[in-house]
C-alpha positions in Angstrom: -14.2 -11.9 -37.2 -13.0 -10.6 -33.6 -9.4 -10.6 -33.3 -9.0 -8.6 -30.3 -11.0 -8.3 -27.0 -11.0 -4.9 -24.9 -12.4 -5.2 -21.5 -13.3 -2.9 -18.8 -12.5 -4.1 -15.2 -15.2 -2.7 -12.6 -18.4 -4.8 -12.9 -16.8 -6.7 -15.9 -13.6 -8.7 -14.9 -13.9 -7.8 -11.2 -16.6 -6.9 -8.6 -17.6 -3.5 -8.0 -17.4 -4.3 -4.3 -13.6 -4.9 -4.3 -12.9 -1.5 -5.8 -15.5 0.5 -4.0 -15.0 -1.2 -0.5 -11.4 -2.1 -0.5 -9.2 0.0 -2.9 -10.9 3.4 -2.6 -11.2 3.3 1.4 -7.6 1.9 1.4 -6.4 5.1 -0.8 -8.4 7.4 1.1 -7.4 6.5 4.5 -3.8 6.8 3.5 -4.0 9.9 0.9 -2.7 12.5 3.4 0.3 10.4 4.9 1.2 9.2 1.4 1.3 13.0 -0.3 3.1 14.3 2.9 5.6 11.6 3.0 6.3 11.6 -0.9 5.9 15.5 -1.5 9.5 15.8 -2.8 9.2 12.9 -5.1 9.3 14.2 -8.7 6.4 12.1 -9.9 4.4 12.7 -7.0 5.0 16.6 -7.5 3.8 16.3 -11.1 0.6 14.9 -10.0 -0.2 17.4 -7.5 0.7 19.9 -10.5 -1.9 17.9 -12.6 -4.4 17.7 -9.6 -4.3 21.5 -9.3 -5.0 22.1 -13.2 -7.7 19.6 -13.0 -9.4 21.6 -10.1 -8.6 24.9 -11.7 -7.0 26.2 -8.9 -3.3 26.7 -9.0 -3.0 28.5 -5.7 -3.9 25.1 -3.8 -1.1 24.0 -1.4 -0.4 20.4 -0.8 -2.9 20.4 1.9 -5.4 22.0 -0.5 -4.8 19.1 -3.0 -4.9 16.5 -0.4 -8.5 17.7 0.6 -9.4 17.9 -3.2 -8.1 14.3 -3.8 -10.5 13.1 -0.8 -13.3 15.0 -2.1 -12.7 13.4 -5.7 -12.9 10.0 -4.0 -16.0 10.4 -2.2 -17.6 11.9 -5.3 -16.2 8.7 -7.1 -14.8 11.2 -9.9 -12.8 9.8 -12.8 -9.9 12.5 -12.6 -6.6 11.2 -14.2 -4.2 12.6 -11.3 -6.2 11.2 -8.6 -6.3 7.6 -10.4 -2.5 7.7 -10.9 -1.8 8.7 -7.4 -4.5 5.9 -6.0 -2.5 3.4 -8.2 0.7 4.3 -6.2 -0.9 3.9 -3.0 -2.4 0.7 -4.0 0.9 -0.6 -5.1 2.2 -0.4 -1.4 -0.9 -2.2 -0.3 -0.4 -5.1 -3.0 3.2 -5.4 -2.3 2.4 -5.7 1.5 -0.3 -8.3 0.9 -3.0 -6.1 2.3 -5.3 -7.7 -0.5 -5.1 -9.6 -3.7 -6.6 -8.1 -7.0 -10.5 -9.5 -7.5 -11.0 -11.3 -10.6 -13.9 -13.5 -11.3 -13.3 -17.1 -12.0 -15.3 -17.1 -15.1 -13.3 -14.0 -16.4 -10.0 -15.8 -15.7 -11.2 -19.1 -17.5 -12.2 -17.3 -20.5 -9.3 -14.7 -20.8 -7.0 -17.5 -20.7 -9.0 -19.5 -23.2 -9.1 -16.7 -25.6 -5.5 -15.8 -25.2 -4.6 -19.6 -26.1 -7.1 -19.0 -29.3 -4.6 -16.2 -30.6 -7.0 -13.5 -29.8 -5.3 -10.2 -28.2 -6.6 -8.9 -25.1 -6.6 -5.5 -24.0 -7.9 -3.6 -21.0 -9.5 0.0 -21.1 -10.5 1.1 -17.6 -10.7 4.6 -15.7 -8.2 3.5 -13.2 -4.6 4.1 -14.4 -2.7 1.7 -16.5 -0.5 1.2 -13.3 -3.3 0.5 -11.3 -4.8 -2.1 -13.8 -1.2 -4.0 -14.0 -1.3 -4.0 -10.2 -4.8 -5.6 -10.1 -4.0 -8.3 -12.6 -0.5 -9.1 -11.5 -1.6 -9.6 -7.8 -4.7 -12.0 -7.9 -5.2 -15.3 -6.3 -4.9 -16.9 -9.8 -1.4 -15.6 -9.7 0.2 -13.0 -12.2 -2.4 -12.4 -15.1 -0.4 -9.6 -16.8 1.2 -11.7 -19.5 -2.4 -12.5 -21.0 -2.8 -8.9 -22.1 -1.1 -7.2 -25.0 -1.8 -3.7 -23.9 -3.7 -1.4 -21.3 -5.4 1.9 -21.9 -6.8 4.6 -19.2 -8.4 7.9 -19.6 -5.3 9.5 -20.8 -6.5 8.2 -24.3 -10.0 9.8 -23.7 -13.1 9.6 -21.6 -14.8 6.2 -21.8 -18.1 7.3 -22.9 -16.4 9.1 -25.8 -16.3 7.5 -29.2 -12.9 9.0 -30.1 -11.2 7.0 -27.3 -12.3 3.9 -29.0 -11.1 5.3 -32.5 -7.7 5.9 -31.0 -7.6 2.5 -29.3 -8.4 0.8 -32.7 -5.8 2.8 -34.2 -3.1 1.9 -31.5 -4.2 -1.8 -31.8 -3.9 -1.5 -35.4 -7.4 -3.2 -36.2 -10.3 -2.3 -37.8 -12.9 -1.3 -35.1 -15.0 -4.2 -36.2 -12.7 -6.8 -35.3 -12.5 -5.6 -31.6 -15.0 -6.7 -29.0 -15.5 -4.5 -26.1 -16.9 -5.9 -22.8 -18.5 -3.5 -20.2 -21.2 -3.2 -17.5 -21.8 0.5 -18.7 -24.3 1.2 -21.3 -22.8 4.5 -22.0 -19.1 3.0 -22.6 -20.7 0.3 -24.8 -22.5 3.1 -26.9 -19.6 4.9 -27.5 -17.6 1.9 -28.5 -20.5 0.9 -31.0 -20.4 4.5 -32.3 -16.8 4.1 -33.2 -17.5 0.8 -34.9 -16.5 -1.6 -32.2 -18.4 -4.9 -31.5 -19.9 -4.7 -27.9 -21.0 -7.1 -25.0 -23.0 -6.0 -21.9 -22.3 -7.9 -18.6 -24.9 -7.9 -16.4 -23.3 -9.4 -13.3 -26.3 -9.3 -10.7 -28.1 -12.0 -12.6 -30.7 -9.9 -14.1 -31.3 -8.3 -17.5 -31.4 -4.9 -19.0 -33.1 -3.1 -22.0 -30.4 -2.8 -24.2 -29.3 -2.7 -27.9 -26.2 -4.5 -27.0 -25.7 -8.5 -26.7 -25.7 -9.4 -22.9 -25.0 -12.0 -20.4 -24.2 -12.5 -16.7 -20.7 -13.6 -17.1 -17.8 -14.3 -19.6 -19.1 -17.9 -20.2 -22.0 -16.2 -22.2 -19.4 -14.3 -24.5 -19.0 -16.1 -27.9 -16.6 -14.0 -30.1 -16.9 -16.2 -33.1 -20.7 -15.1 -33.4 -19.8 -11.7 -33.7 
């Protein structure tokens, strides 16, 4: 019996285009001014130090780190300090009303129904926990954060590594086979399956994929009671 649902964001609850065409360019355009303006902030300084470590170059100055952040954005890299600083920049955008967090209608409908049924809901995304909460907290459907019992990002592990899902199951305190993981990425689903979780592949372009995982075009195709 499924007692918890763990969901990805990009391509799953939310459109890839929102992230790639709205959020990423917004952070890229403001990265330099944000870092320069907040360089004395302790949290930002910590992220700059983390970025130097991730880049393997302790000699980088602030301008060098800014250039590294922008390079990682252009390469679509899942680097934890980059995701964290993007979240801080996006916070200003959400607060200013520059954009709303995109969530598909079907995802909102089914997440609310599962929540009402007593199924615990969790998020696992490469975006920082802060960025996840910002997205779900600023949607055209209102604040969706109360639907979720917890959030996980790459600080717990890479999304295509089974150990990340084992650690999530331990933190949720449920047997892995009572957790259903939703994603549009085959490699993530393979890792979750290897860790013992149930899986479902979202194929939001309306097609199908050759896959060992159950699949569907939207959240309405997901029936947790059948797993």
